[in-house]
C-alpha positions in Angstrom: 130.9 180.5 105.9 131.9 183.2 103.4 129.2 184.0 100.4 131.1 182.9 97.1 131.3 184.9 94.6 129.1 184.4 91.3 130.9 184.8 87.7 128.9 188.1 86.1 128.4 185.4 83.0 127.2 182.5 84.7 124.6 184.6 86.3 123.9 186.6 83.0 123.7 182.9 81.4 121.3 181.9 84.3 118.9 184.4 83.1 118.8 184.3 79.4 117.4 180.9 80.4 115.1 181.5 82.6 113.8 183.7 79.7 113.8 180.7 77.4 111.7 177.9 77.8 111.7 177.5 74.0 113.1 177.8 71.0 111.3 181.1 70.1 111.5 182.1 73.8 115.3 182.2 73.1 114.8 184.0 69.9 112.9 186.4 71.0 116.0 187.0 74.4 118.3 187.1 71.7 116.7 190.0 69.8 115.9 191.8 72.9 119.9 191.9 73.6 120.9 192.9 69.9 118.6 195.7 69.6 119.8 196.9 73.1 123.7 197.0 71.6 121.9 198.6 68.3 121.5 195.6 66.0 119.1 196.5 62.7 116.2 194.0 62.4 116.2 192.6 59.2 113.3 190.8 57.1 114.6 188.2 54.7 111.2 189.0 52.4 112.6 192.7 51.9 116.0 194.2 49.6 118.8 194.9 52.1 120.9 197.7 52.5 124.0 197.2 54.1 127.3 199.2 55.3 130.8 198.4 56.7 130.7 199.0 60.1 126.7 197.7 60.7 125.3 195.6 62.6 122.4 193.5 61.3 120.0 190.5 62.2 117.4 188.5 61.1 114.9 185.5 62.4 113.8 182.7 60.1 110.1 181.1 62.0 111.4 183.1 65.1 113.2 180.4 66.4 116.4 180.6 64.0 118.1 183.8 64.5 121.0 184.5 62.6 123.2 187.8 63.8 126.5 189.6 62.0 128.3 192.9 62.2 130.6 194.0 59.0 133.6 195.1 59.6 135.0 199.1 58.4 137.9 197.2 56.4 134.9 195.2 54.9 135.5 194.5 51.1 132.9 191.9 49.2 134.8 188.5 48.6 136.2 188.5 52.4 135.2 186.4 54.7 132.7 185.5 57.4 134.3 184.6 60.5 130.9 182.3 62.4 129.7 180.8 65.6 126.9 178.6 64.5 124.9 176.9 68.1 121.4 175.7 67.9 117.8 176.7 70.0 116.1 173.6 70.6 116.5 170.9 73.2 114.8 167.5 73.8 111.1 167.7 74.8 107.8 166.5 74.9 105.5 168.7 72.4 101.5 168.9 72.7 99.9 167.0 69.9 98.0 168.2 67.5 95.0 166.3 69.2 95.5 166.4 72.5 92.5 165.7 73.9 92.7 162.5 76.1 90.2 161.4 78.7 90.5 158.0 80.6 90.1 156.5 84.2 88.8 159.8 85.2 91.7 161.8 83.8 91.7 164.8 81.8 95.5 164.1 80.1 97.1 166.1 77.2 98.6 163.9 74.1 102.6 164.6 73.5 104.8 163.7 71.0 108.7 162.9 71.9 110.9 165.7 70.1 114.5 164.4 69.8 116.6 161.7 72.0 115.4 162.8 75.8 115.9 161.4 78.7 112.2 160.7 79.0 112.5 158.9 82.3 113.7 162.4 84.0 110.7 163.8 83.1 108.8 161.7 85.4 107.4 163.5 88.9 108.3 167.1 87.7 106.2 170.1 88.0 105.4 170.5 84.3 104.0 174.0 82.3 103.4 174.6 78.9 105.1 177.2 76.6 105.3 177.8 73.3 103.6 180.4 70.0 99.9 180.7 69.6 98.6 182.1 66.0 95.7 184.2 66.6 93.1 185.8 64.1 91.9 189.3 65.0 90.3 192.0 63.7 92.5 195.1 62.4 90.4 197.9 60.8 87.6 195.2 60.0 89.6 192.8 58.9 90.9 189.7 59.9 94.9 189.5 61.0 96.6 186.3 61.5 99.4 187.3 64.2 101.9 185.2 66.1 102.4 185.4 70.2 104.9 183.9 72.4 102.9 182.3 75.6 104.4 181.0 78.7 102.5 179.6 81.8 104.2 180.4 84.8 102.5 178.0 87.6 102.7 174.0 87.3 99.9 173.0 85.9 101.0 169.1 84.4 102.5 166.1 86.2 103.9 163.0 84.6 103.0 160.8 87.6 104.8 157.2 87.7 103.7 154.3 88.7 104.2 152.9 92.8 106.6 150.4 93.8 104.1 148.2 94.9 102.5 148.2 91.6 105.8 147.1 89.8 108.0 145.2 91.5 110.4 144.8 89.0 111.0 148.4 88.4 114.0 148.5 90.7 115.8 146.4 87.5 115.5 148.5 85.2 112.9 151.3 84.4 111.5 151.3 80.2 109.3 154.1 79.2 106.7 153.5 77.1 106.6 157.2 75.1 103.2 156.4 73.5 101.1 155.1 77.0 103.6 156.1 79.9 104.7 159.9 78.8 100.7 161.4 79.3 100.5 164.2 81.8 97.8 164.3 83.5 96.5 167.6 83.4 93.0 167.5 86.5 90.3 165.3 87.2 87.2 164.6 85.1 84.8 165.4 88.1 86.9 168.6 89.1 86.9 170.1 85.7 82.9 169.1 85.9 82.7 171.3 88.8 84.9 174.1 87.2 84.2 174.7 83.9 85.6 177.6 82.3 83.6 178.0 79.3 81.6 180.7 80.5 82.7 184.5 81.3 81.4 184.4 84.2 82.4 181.2 85.2 79.2 179.1 84.8 78.3 176.8 82.0 75.1 176.6 80.5 76.1 173.3 78.7 76.4 174.7 75.2 79.4 175.6 73.4 80.3 179.3 72.7 80.1 179.3 69.3 81.2 177.1 66.1 85.4 177.3 66.3 85.0 177.0 70.3 83.4 173.7 69.9 85.8 172.4 67.4 88.6 173.0 69.4 86.8 171.5 72.1 87.4 168.1 70.5 90.9 168.5 70.0 92.2 170.0 73.0 90.9 170.5 76.7 88.8 173.5 76.8 91.0 174.0 80.9 93.7 174.2 78.6 92.8 175.7 76.0 91.6 179.4 78.4 94.8 179.3 80.0 96.6 179.7 77.1 94.1 182.5 75.5 94.9 184.0 79.4 98.6 184.4 78.5 97.9 185.5 74.6 95.5 188.2 75.5 93.1 187.0 73.6 90.0 184.7 73.0 89.9 180.8 72.8 87.7 181.4 69.7 90.5 183.6 68.5 93.3 180.7 68.3 94.1 179.3 65.2 97.1 177.0 66.1 99.8 176.6 68.3 102.7 175.0 68.6 103.1 174.3 72.5 106.0 172.2 74.5 106.2 171.4 78.0 108.9 172.5 80.5 109.8 172.2 84.0 108.8 175.1 86.2 112.0 174.7 88.3 114.4 177.5 87.7 117.8 177.4 86.2 120.1 178.5 89.2 124.2 178.5 89.7 124.6 175.6 92.3 126.8 173.6 94.3 128.7 173.7 97.6 131.4 176.4 96.1 128.7 177.9 93.6 130.5 176.0 90.6 127.2 174.5 89.2 124.7 175.5 86.5 121.4 173.4 87.2 119.3 173.9 84.8 117.4 172.4 81.2 117.8 173.4 78.1 122.0 174.2 78.7 122.2 171.4 75.5 122.3 174.4 73.5 120.7 177.4 75.3 124.4 177.7 77.6 126.6 178.1 73.6 124.0 180.1 72.1 124.4 182.5 74.5 128.3 182.2 75.3 128.3 182.6 71.5 125.7 185.6 71.3 127.5 187.8 74.5 130.9 187.4 72.6 129.5 188.6 69.5 127.9 191.3 71.0 131.0 192.5 73.3 133.5 192.5 69.8 131.2 194.4 68.6 129.7 197.3 70.7 133.0 198.8 71.8 134.0 201.8 70.4 136.6 200.9 67.0 136.0 197.5 68.0 134.6 197.0 64.3 137.8 199.8 62.2 140.7 197.0 61.6 138.0 194.1 60.8 137.9 193.4 57.0 135.7 190.2 57.6 132.3 189.7 59.0 131.7 188.8 62.3 128.5 186.1 62.6 126.3 184.0 64.9 124.2 181.5 63.9 121.8 179.9 65.9 119.5 177.2 64.3 116.7 175.2 65.2 115.8 171.5 65.0 119.3 170.2 65.5 118.1 167.8 67.9 116.3 166.2 65.2 118.7 166.6 62.1 118.4 169.7 61.2 116.3 169.0 58.1 113.6 171.7 57.9 113.8 175.7 56.6 115.0 177.0 59.4 117.5 174.3 60.2 121.5 174.3 59.4 120.3 172.1 56.7 118.3 174.8 55.5 120.0 177.4 53.0 119.5 180.1 55.7 123.6 180.1 56.4 124.2 180.1 52.5 121.4 182.8 51.9 122.7 185.3 55.0 126.8 184.9 52.9 125.4 185.3 49.7 122.9 188.3 50.4 125.6 190.1 52.5 128.6 189.9 50.0 126.0 191.0 46.7 125.0 193.5 49.0 128.5 195.3 47.9 129.2 193.5 44.5 127.1 192.0 42.1 129.9 189.8 41.2 129.0 186.1 41.9 132.3 185.1 42.2 132.8 186.9 45.1 131.0 184.7 46.8 132.8 181.6 46.1 136.1 183.4 47.1 134.6 184.4 50.9 133.4 181.2 51.8 137.3 179.5 51.4 138.2 182.8 53.3 135.8 182.2 56.0 135.6 179.7 59.4 133.0 178.5 61.4 132.8 177.7 65.0 130.1 175.0 65.8 129.2 175.0 69.3 127.5 172.2 70.8 127.7 171.3 74.4 130.2 168.0 75.1 130.2 165.5 77.3 132.1 165.6 80.6 133.2 162.3 82.1 131.0 160.8 85.1 132.6 159.9 87.4 130.7 157.1 88.4 130.6 155.8 84.5 134.5 156.5 83.7 134.7 153.6 81.2 132.5 155.3 78.5 135.2 157.6 78.2 138.5 157.0 75.8 141.7 156.8 78.6 143.2 159.6 76.4 140.6 161.6 76.2 137.9 162.5 79.0 136.9 165.3 79.0 136.6 167.5 82.4 134.5 170.6 83.9 136.7 173.4 84.5 139.3 172.8 81.5 137.6 174.8 79.2 136.0 173.9 75.7 136.3 170.9 74.3 137.7 170.2 70.9 135.9 167.6 69.1 137.1 164.8 66.8 135.8 162.0 64.4 137.7 160.2 61.5 134.5 159.1 59.8 133.3 163.1 60.2 130.8 162.8 62.8 132.8 166.0 63.9 134.4 168.5 61.0 137.3 169.1 62.8 140.4 168.6 61.1 144.1 169.8 62.3 143.7 173.0 60.8 140.7 174.2 62.3 141.6 172.7 66.0 145.0 174.6 65.5 143.4 178.1 64.9 140.7 177.1 68.3 143.9 176.1 70.2 145.9 178.8 69.0 143.8 181.4 69.6 143.4 179.6 73.6 147.5 179.5 73.8 147.3 183.2 73.4 145.0 183.9 76.0 145.7 181.2 78.0 143.0 179.4 78.2 142.3 175.9 78.6 141.1 173.2 75.8 140.4 169.7 76.2 140.3 166.9 73.2 137.9 164.3 73.0 137.0 161.3 70.7 134.2 158.9 71.6 135.3 155.2 72.5 136.0 152.9 69.0 133.4 150.6 70.4 130.6 153.5 71.0 128.3 155.3 68.5 129.5 159.1 68.3 126.8 161.9 68.0 127.1 164.5 65.2 126.4 168.7 65.4 125.7 171.1 62.9 129.1 171.4 61.4 129.3 168.2 59.3 126.0 169.9 58.1 127.3 173.5 57.4 130.6 171.8 56.6 129.7 170.3 52.9 126.7 172.2 52.5 128.6 175.5 52.3 131.8 174.7 52.4 133.6 176.5 55.0 136.4 175.2 57.3 135.0 174.0 60.5 135.9 173.4 64.1 133.6 171.6 66.5 133.9 172.0 70.3 131.5 172.4 73.2 131.5 173.1 76.9 131.7 169.7 79.2 128.6 168.9 81.0 126.4 165.9 82.7 123.1 164.9 82.5 123.3 165.9 78.5 119.3 165.9 77.6 117.9 165.3 80.8 115.4 167.8 82.3 117.6 168.9 84.6 121.2 169.3 83.6 124.3 170.4 84.6 127.8 172.3 83.7 130.4 174.5 85.3 130.9 177.7 86.0 134.1 178.3 84.9 133.7 176.4 81.4 130.4 179.0 80.7 133.8 181.8 81.4 136.1 179.8 79.3 133.8 180.1 76.5 132.6 183.2 76.4 136.0 184.7 76.6 137.0 182.1 73.6 134.4 182.7 71.1 135.2 186.9 72.1 139.0 186.3 71.0 138.1 183.7 67.7 136.0 187.2 66.5 138.8 189.4 67.2 141.7 188.1 66.3 140.4 185.5 63.6 141.4 187.2 60.5 144.8 188.4 61.5 145.3 184.9 62.9 144.3 183.3 58.9 146.8 185.5 57.1 149.6 183.8 58.6 148.1 180.0 57.2 148.9 178.8 54.3 147.3 175.2 53.1 146.5 175.4 49.9 148.4 177.4 47.8 
């Protein structure tokens, strides 16, 4: 059988996914890609000096990133052309006090984040990743820095109960998220034999210092030592951390025809990657910003899976602050920001539910998004999505011009409808918004699946939007 070619955009997505086990790592990877093409790193704590033709980004909490390129014809009051997505995914996060010892096992206490399909986390080879706050000495003084960590090898597992001990499990497995979702780190006997407290691998029965003693009451020293090794510090230099469990199985292009991406966190790192790559490619070519009068922007927010209500979520002032600061860099007239908002547009990009062949009755008959069918425009009369006739037309018109497929989705009337950052940004900032997403299966599972073709469709659609929105919007008359 001839070897099938792998789409280059999908291949880049797989690389991005494998580098991004957490929202913190996704932002770090985005920063790296932006810096490689000349984007300047700004700090929200400093004054900004911006110029037409400039390319910039800033981060909040290192889990949200907003990048933008200013057209060379931009003047204060012109619009912002935005794609918004999110960096977080449902997962299990380590509790502030995680030390659990029972039944001869060392276990790690975790809390559920978002609405995950928690049964898919059982019997997987798991590890941890996230960020660590470290105290170190610099010029004789204490300084505190955060470092990203990722333990590559599998170190934990959540075992299922044998069917012999629960004969009813085949009738339906109901997970108790408090008592069942507790990963095993080690056996108590083995941990006693191989304590890692001392530098020479031996233990005299005493803790090395007070800080380590305090931490040993909250977390297993075996785990702290692994984390410290990854962070390049000593366990007693760890002040705090935000860590989550991750599947060690890498993302990969699969299927007999190499038509699928099998991965965790497709919701929503797939849309994050496609929008970021589209912005980079729509602003990095020679002359790409020469005729642009607006600002092209990508905003990747944290905490969408839990409602976006945080200092770095879509419900925060992050978006409004960015628009305001950019506008004020070019004019002190506060009324120009209001004009800019009315001239702006947001594509809220979050993965969509593809038609499942084994559950076809879960989709409304006329709205069954298919894999390979392109981006899905999401509609909801009750404003769970922010799409309206004008915003969907704009997005569809761009697709038609480039022969890109698009689909429509409406949830069944007898089923609840999810939501996205779209309505939050539309209502909070007042910008016209369309909700879209690439179709996928197994949403919120530890392993999800989408189509290679739809990755290319999404990237091309977002790039065309950045390149052509200004001219298209000038032809639309609504509120005159």
